[in-house]
C-alpha positions as CSV (number, residue, x, y, z in Angstrom):
1,M,-22.8,2.0,143.8
2,T,-20.4,-0.9,144.0
3,P,-16.9,0.5,145.2
4,R,-14.0,0.1,142.6
5,A,-11.2,-2.1,143.5
6,A,-7.9,-0.1,143.7
7,G,-4.3,-1.1,144.3
8,T,-1.6,0.6,146.1
9,G,1.2,2.9,144.7
10,T,1.2,3.2,141.2
11,D,-1.8,1.2,140.7
12,A,-3.6,3.9,142.7
13,D,-2.0,6.4,140.6
14,D,-3.1,4.6,137.4
15,L,-6.6,4.9,138.7
16,Y,-6.5,8.5,139.1
17,V,-5.3,9.0,135.6
18,E,-8.3,6.4,134.5
19,E,-10.6,8.4,136.0
20,A,-9.3,11.8,134.6
21,L,-9.5,10.4,131.3
22,A,-13.1,9.3,132.0
23,L,-14.3,12.5,133.1
24,V,-13.1,14.1,129.7
25,Q,-14.1,11.4,127.5
26,D,-17.6,10.3,129.1
27,A,-18.6,13.0,131.3
28,P,-22.6,12.7,131.7
29,V,-25.0,15.5,130.8
30,P,-25.1,17.7,133.7
31,P,-28.3,17.1,135.7
32,S,-29.2,21.0,135.6
33,V,-29.7,20.5,131.8
34,P,-31.8,17.4,131.4
35,G,-32.2,16.6,127.6
36,A,-29.2,18.7,126.3
37,P,-28.6,17.7,122.8
38,A,-25.4,15.8,122.3
39,S,-22.6,17.8,120.3
40,P,-22.1,16.8,116.7
41,A,-19.9,13.8,115.9
42,P,-16.4,14.1,114.7
43,A,-15.9,12.7,111.4
44,G,-15.7,8.8,111.7
45,G,-16.5,8.7,115.7
46,R,-19.4,8.8,118.0
47,P,-21.2,11.9,119.3
48,E,-19.2,14.2,121.9
49,R,-21.2,14.8,125.1
50,P,-21.1,18.2,126.6
51,R,-18.0,18.3,129.1
52,H,-19.0,18.8,132.6
53,R,-16.8,21.1,134.4
54,A,-16.3,20.0,137.9
55,T,-15.8,22.8,140.7
56,P,-12.2,23.6,141.8
57,W,-11.4,22.0,145.5
58,R,-11.0,25.2,147.3
59,E,-14.3,26.8,145.5
60,A,-16.2,23.7,146.4
61,R,-15.4,24.4,150.2
62,A,-16.3,27.9,150.0
63,I,-19.5,27.2,148.4
64,A,-20.3,24.6,151.0
65,A,-19.6,27.2,153.8
66,R,-21.5,29.9,152.2
67,A,-24.5,27.3,151.7
68,A,-24.9,27.2,155.4
69,R,-25.7,30.8,155.5
70,G,-28.4,30.2,153.0
71,G,-30.0,27.1,154.4
72,T,-32.1,26.5,157.5
73,R,-30.3,27.2,160.6
74,R,-32.2,26.1,164.0
75,A,-32.7,28.7,166.5
76,S,-30.1,29.3,169.2
77,V,-31.1,27.6,172.7
78,S,-30.1,28.1,176.3
79,A,-28.4,25.0,177.7
80,P,-27.2,24.3,181.2
81,L,-23.3,24.3,181.4
82,Q,-23.1,20.4,181.8
83,A,-25.1,20.0,178.4
84,A,-23.2,22.7,176.4
85,L,-19.9,20.8,176.2
86,G,-19.0,20.4,172.1
87,L,-21.8,23.0,171.1
88,T,-21.0,26.4,169.9
89,L,-21.4,29.7,171.5
90,A,-24.4,31.5,169.7
91,A,-23.7,35.0,171.7
92,P,-20.5,36.3,173.0
93,L,-19.5,35.2,176.5
94,T,-19.6,38.4,178.6
95,A,-18.4,38.6,182.2
96,L,-21.0,39.1,184.6
97,T,-18.5,40.2,187.4
98,D,-15.0,41.3,188.0
99,L,-12.5,38.4,188.1
100,P,-11.4,38.1,190.6
101,S,-14.5,39.7,192.2
102,F,-12.2,41.0,195.3
103,D,-8.6,41.2,196.0
104,T,-7.3,37.7,197.0
105,S,-4.1,35.9,198.1
106,A,-2.2,34.2,195.4
107,M,-0.4,32.2,198.1
108,D,-0.6,30.7,201.5
109,G,1.3,32.8,203.9
110,W,0.7,36.1,205.7
111,V,-0.8,39.2,204.9
112,V,1.2,42.3,206.3
113,A,0.8,46.0,206.7
114,G,3.6,48.5,206.6
115,P,7.2,47.7,207.3
116,G,8.3,44.5,209.4
117,P,8.6,42.8,211.7
118,W,4.9,42.4,212.4
119,A,2.8,41.4,215.4
120,V,0.8,38.3,214.3
121,R,-3.1,38.3,214.8
122,D,-4.6,35.3,216.5
123,E,-7.2,34.8,214.0
124,G,-6.0,33.9,210.4
125,V,-8.1,34.7,207.1
126,L,-9.4,31.9,205.2
127,A,-11.2,31.6,201.9
128,G,-15.0,31.6,201.8
129,H,-15.2,33.5,205.2
130,A,-16.9,36.9,206.3
131,T,-14.8,40.0,205.0
132,P,-11.7,40.2,207.5
133,A,-10.9,43.2,209.5
134,P,-8.6,45.8,208.0
135,L,-4.8,45.6,209.0
136,T,-2.8,48.2,210.9
137,D,0.7,49.2,210.3
138,G,2.9,46.8,211.8
139,E,0.4,43.9,212.0
140,A,0.1,40.4,210.3
141,A,-2.2,37.6,209.7
142,R,-2.2,34.0,208.5
143,I,-4.1,33.7,205.1
144,A,-5.1,30.8,202.7
145,T,-4.7,30.9,199.0
146,G,-8.1,32.4,197.5
147,A,-8.9,34.3,200.7
148,R,-10.1,37.8,200.7
149,V,-7.1,40.3,201.5
150,P,-7.9,42.6,204.3
151,A,-8.2,46.3,203.6
152,D,-4.9,48.3,203.9
153,T,-2.6,45.1,203.4
154,T,0.6,46.0,201.9
155,A,1.7,42.6,200.6
156,V,1.3,38.8,201.0
157,L,4.5,37.2,202.5
158,R,4.8,33.4,201.4
159,T,4.9,30.8,204.1
160,E,8.7,30.1,202.9
161,H,9.6,33.7,203.0
162,G,8.8,34.3,206.7
163,R,9.4,32.9,210.2
164,T,7.8,33.8,213.3
165,E,9.4,34.3,216.8
166,A,7.8,35.4,220.1
167,G,4.6,36.3,218.2
168,R,6.4,38.3,215.6
169,L,6.8,37.8,211.9
170,H,10.0,38.4,210.2
171,A,10.6,38.5,206.5
172,L,13.4,36.2,205.1
173,R,13.5,38.6,202.0
174,D,12.5,41.9,200.8
175,V,8.7,42.7,200.7
176,V,7.4,44.4,197.6
177,P,4.2,46.1,198.0
178,G,1.6,44.1,196.3
179,Q,3.3,41.1,196.0
180,D,1.3,37.8,195.7
181,I,-1.7,39.8,195.6
182,R,-4.5,39.1,192.7
183,P,-6.2,42.6,192.4
184,R,-9.9,42.9,191.8
185,G,-10.6,42.6,188.1
186,Q,-7.0,41.5,187.3
187,E,-8.6,39.0,184.7
188,C,-11.5,40.9,183.6
189,R,-14.0,43.6,184.6
190,S,-17.7,43.0,184.5
191,G,-19.0,43.4,180.8
192,D,-15.6,42.6,179.2
193,Q,-16.3,40.2,176.3
194,L,-14.4,37.0,177.3
195,L,-15.0,35.0,174.1
196,P,-16.7,35.5,170.8
197,A,-19.9,33.9,169.4
198,G,-18.7,31.0,167.3
199,T,-16.1,29.6,169.9
200,A,-16.5,25.7,170.6
201,V,-17.7,25.0,174.3
202,T,-14.7,23.2,175.7
203,P,-14.2,22.0,179.3
204,A,-11.9,25.2,179.7
205,V,-14.7,27.4,178.3
206,L,-17.4,25.7,180.8
207,G,-15.0,26.7,183.5
208,L,-14.5,30.4,182.5
209,A,-18.1,30.6,182.1
210,A,-18.9,29.2,185.6
211,A,-16.2,31.5,187.2
212,A,-17.7,34.5,185.2
213,G,-21.3,33.9,186.9
214,Y,-23.0,31.6,184.3
215,D,-25.4,28.7,185.0
216,T,-26.6,28.4,181.4
217,L,-25.0,29.4,177.9
218,T,-26.6,30.5,174.5
219,V,-25.5,27.9,172.2
220,A,-26.3,26.9,168.6
221,P,-27.7,23.3,168.6
222,R,-26.2,20.7,166.5
223,P,-27.3,20.5,162.9
224,R,-29.4,17.2,162.8
225,A,-27.8,14.8,160.0
226,E,-29.2,11.5,158.6
227,I,-27.3,9.1,156.6
228,L,-28.7,7.2,153.7
229,V,-26.6,4.2,152.9
230,L,-27.2,3.0,149.1
231,G,-26.3,-0.3,147.6
232,D,-27.7,-3.7,147.3
233,E,-24.2,-5.2,147.3
234,L,-23.6,-4.1,151.0
235,L,-23.5,-6.5,153.9
236,T,-23.8,-5.4,157.8
237,E,-22.1,-8.3,159.3
238,G,-19.7,-11.1,158.3
239,L,-17.2,-11.8,155.5
240,P,-17.7,-10.5,152.1
241,H,-18.8,-13.4,149.7
242,G,-20.7,-13.9,146.2
243,G,-20.4,-10.5,145.3
244,F,-21.4,-8.9,148.5
245,I,-19.0,-6.6,150.4
246,R,-19.1,-5.1,153.9
247,D,-20.4,-1.7,154.4
248,A,-17.7,0.4,155.9
249,L,-19.4,3.7,155.5
250,G,-22.4,3.0,157.5
251,P,-20.2,2.1,160.9
252,M,-17.8,4.9,160.2
253,L,-19.9,8.3,159.4
254,P,-22.0,8.5,162.5
255,S,-18.8,9.0,164.9
256,W,-17.3,11.1,162.2
257,L,-20.2,13.5,161.8
258,R,-20.6,13.8,165.6
259,A,-17.1,14.7,165.7
260,L,-17.7,17.4,163.2
261,G,-20.6,18.8,165.3
262,A,-23.5,17.1,164.1
263,E,-26.3,15.1,165.7
264,V,-27.0,12.0,163.8
265,I,-30.7,11.3,164.1
266,A,-30.9,7.9,161.8
267,V,-28.8,5.8,159.7
268,R,-31.0,4.1,156.9
269,R,-30.0,1.5,154.6
270,L,-31.9,1.7,151.3
271,G,-30.2,-0.4,148.9
272,D,-30.6,0.6,145.3
273,D,-34.2,1.5,145.3
274,A,-35.1,4.9,143.6
275,E,-38.4,5.0,145.4
276,A,-37.3,4.4,148.8
277,L,-34.5,7.1,148.2
278,H,-37.1,9.8,147.1
279,R,-39.3,8.8,150.3
280,A,-36.5,9.1,152.3
281,V,-35.2,12.5,151.1
282,T,-38.7,14.1,151.2
283,D,-39.9,12.8,154.6
284,S,-36.5,13.4,156.6
285,G,-36.5,15.8,159.3
286,A,-32.8,16.2,159.1
287,D,-31.0,19.7,158.4
288,V,-28.3,17.7,156.3
289,L,-28.8,14.3,154.5
290,L,-25.6,12.4,153.3
291,T,-26.0,9.7,150.7
292,T,-23.3,7.1,150.2
293,G,-22.8,6.2,146.6
294,G,-25.2,6.6,143.6
295,T,-23.7,10.1,142.8
296,A,-22.5,8.9,139.3
297,A,-24.5,8.0,136.1
298,G,-25.1,4.5,136.2
299,P,-28.1,2.6,136.0
300,V,-28.6,2.3,139.6
301,D,-27.3,5.8,140.8
302,H,-30.3,7.4,141.8
303,V,-29.2,10.4,143.6
304,H,-29.3,12.8,140.6
305,P,-32.6,11.8,139.3
306,T,-34.0,12.1,142.9
307,L,-32.7,15.8,143.1
308,R,-34.3,16.7,140.0
309,R,-37.5,15.0,141.0
310,I,-37.9,17.1,144.1
311,G,-36.5,20.5,142.4
312,A,-33.4,20.6,144.4
313,E,-30.8,23.0,143.5
314,L,-27.2,21.5,142.7
315,L,-24.6,23.8,144.3
316,V,-21.6,21.5,143.8
317,D,-21.8,18.8,141.1
318,G,-18.3,17.2,140.9
319,V,-15.2,18.4,142.5
320,Q,-11.6,18.8,141.1
321,V,-10.3,16.6,143.7
322,R,-9.0,12.8,144.0
323,P,-10.3,10.8,145.5
324,G,-13.9,11.6,145.4
325,H,-14.5,13.7,142.6
326,P,-18.2,12.5,141.9
327,M,-19.4,14.2,145.3
328,L,-21.9,16.6,145.1
329,L,-23.8,19.3,147.3
330,A,-27.6,20.4,146.9
331,R,-30.3,22.5,148.6
332,T,-33.9,21.4,148.7
333,Q,-36.8,23.8,148.4
334,D,-37.4,24.0,152.0
335,G,-33.7,24.9,152.7
336,R,-32.2,21.6,153.7
337,H,-29.0,20.4,152.2
338,L,-27.8,17.0,150.8
339,V,-24.3,15.9,150.6
340,G,-23.6,13.3,148.1
341,L,-20.7,11.1,149.1
342,P,-19.1,8.6,146.6
343,G,-19.4,4.9,147.6
344,N,-15.7,4.2,147.9
345,P,-14.6,4.7,151.4
346,L,-11.6,7.3,151.0
347,A,-13.4,9.0,148.3
348,A,-16.4,9.5,150.8
349,V,-13.8,10.8,153.4
350,S,-12.6,13.2,151.0
351,A,-16.2,14.5,150.5
352,L,-16.9,14.6,154.0
353,L,-13.9,17.1,154.6
354,T,-14.4,19.0,151.3
355,L,-18.3,19.5,151.6
356,A,-19.8,18.1,154.8
357,E,-17.3,19.7,157.1
358,P,-17.7,23.5,156.0
359,L,-21.5,23.2,155.7
360,L,-21.8,21.7,159.3
361,R,-19.5,24.2,160.7
362,G,-21.7,26.9,159.2
363,L,-24.9,25.4,160.5
364,A,-23.5,25.0,163.8
365,A,-22.3,28.6,163.8
366,R,-18.5,27.5,164.4
367,S,-15.7,30.0,163.6
368,V,-13.5,29.4,160.6
369,P,-10.3,27.7,161.4
370,E,-6.8,29.0,160.5
371,P,-5.1,26.9,157.8
372,S,-2.4,24.7,159.1
373,G,0.6,23.4,157.0
374,R,3.9,22.0,157.3
375,P,6.7,21.1,154.7
376,L,6.5,17.4,153.2
377,R,9.0,14.9,154.5
378,E,8.8,13.3,150.9
379,A,7.6,14.1,147.6
380,V,3.8,13.2,146.7
381,Q,2.9,12.5,143.2
382,G,-0.4,14.7,142.1
383,H,-2.8,14.4,139.7
384,P,-2.5,16.0,136.4
385,H,-5.1,18.6,136.8
386,D,-6.8,18.0,140.3
387,T,-6.2,18.6,143.9
388,R,-5.3,15.3,145.6
389,L,-5.9,14.7,149.3
390,V,-3.4,12.0,150.6
391,P,-3.5,10.7,154.2
392,V,-0.1,11.5,156.2
393,V,1.3,10.8,159.5
394,L,3.1,13.5,161.4
395,R,6.8,13.1,162.3
396,G,9.4,15.2,163.6
397,G,10.5,16.2,160.1
398,G,7.1,16.9,158.8
399,P,4.2,15.0,157.2
400,V,5.0,11.5,155.6
401,P,2.6,10.3,153.1
402,L,0.9,6.9,153.9
403,R,1.0,4.3,150.9
404,Y,-2.5,3.0,151.1
405,N,-4.2,6.0,149.5
406,G,-6.7,4.5,146.9
407,P,-10.2,5.5,146.7
408,A,-11.6,2.2,148.0
409,M,-8.9,2.1,150.7
410,L,-9.2,2.9,154.6
411,R,-6.0,1.3,155.5
412,G,-4.1,4.5,155.2
413,I,-6.7,7.0,156.8
414,A,-6.8,4.5,159.7
415,A,-3.4,5.3,160.5
416,A,-3.2,8.9,159.5
417,D,-3.0,12.0,161.5
418,A,-4.3,14.5,158.6
419,L,-4.9,14.7,155.1
420,A,-2.3,16.6,152.9
421,V,-3.8,18.6,150.3
422,V,-1.5,18.1,147.2
423,P,-1.7,20.6,144.5
424,P,-2.3,19.4,140.8
425,G,1.1,18.3,139.5
426,G,2.3,17.0,143.0
427,A,4.4,18.4,145.8
428,R,8.2,18.0,146.4
429,A,9.8,17.0,149.5
430,G,10.3,20.1,151.8
431,Q,7.3,22.0,150.1
432,E,4.9,23.6,152.5
433,T,1.6,21.7,152.3
434,E,-1.9,22.5,153.9
435,L,-3.2,19.8,156.1
436,L,-6.6,19.0,156.9
437,A,-6.9,17.6,160.6
438,L,-8.8,14.7,161.5
439,P,-11.2,15.3,164.2
440,W,-9.6,13.1,166.9
441,A,-6.0,14.0,166.0
442,T,-6.5,17.9,165.9
443,G,-3.9,18.4,168.8
444,A,-1.1,16.8,166.3
445,I,-1.0,19.9,164.1
446,G,-2.6,22.6,166.1
447,G,-6.3,21.8,165.0
448,C,-8.3,22.6,161.8
449,F,-11.7,22.0,163.3
450,T,-12.8,24.4,166.0
């Protein structure tokens, strides 16, 4: 499907209104009821087509999240620590030992027993060495951070808090029993749950797992995704010319899907070929297929006919969101999913975060993130009936909407930190607005994807 041109500012808003009218006036017959009769013609006018009701935006996201539970999910696997980064725990991380597993020194200094001054042993206590002999009252020994504390130790005296003179140690401040000792099990006891299933494996999680005694982790494998790029008008290199345009989605989507937790197994360019699309969908080994364009009802929009041909179930067929309302989600008879993205680039991003993100999160067994929101610094014009997703940058005073937010534009999203979820009718300055984080900018707003 050829992306439509869109302007900035008022032009973009005009486009939203134009599309809204098109939905009402020229809505196609829903694919789930092929051959449905047209409504009677009004007096002096053409027959009215049945109106297709698109799914509300929040409901569409919820359907996509639930769809993952009803689809085919790959079995969990055991992965070495170094291979588990970026995956999701498929089982709780339970401590295999106490942490620390023995009393250790939290500082370089001396271990002391009883009141001072203390006679200093000749032998110090180092980390990784054999269990040291117990201390007796009035005795001290040098100790390194992380070393095992001898039995009967009263406290650790930091290096800067003591001085030695003639073989005896004197404290320069009061000694509190237990000071600077990390007792056994201070962080956890063997058998404690450290992290629940559904936790994303970050570098810190790998460190905790190693400290707790793990060599491998039980994780959910990445869902496999395949991208089917549709459209005869798309170029893969060079400048647009002669009615041809550059394909922006083919280069953009693989990295974006990987950031959302998918393993991209292929990017296939099919043009506007109905048979090629049918073969690609039926032959694919992916858990999730993503098509670009072809989700409307034009002469070369082959996604709906292909889904009907293979007997797929349409879970979402159009969403009340701008840009991106012609998006869809379907489940095939063998439990795989297809997400139909619109052909316009920002509309495709909208569909990606509306349908693909919650679907992939569920298939990867990731936990549901807490919603994040901030008050807008400026008012944002809304669509009369639909939710809008608007690229924003984050400043000290709150999110600032970006100007280039037309369906065919990427200039705004390329500079954005997040997408603001603008309710129907718009949002005023200072109004708390939900933000959808971009995978590479999650730190900016606390993170919406986990």
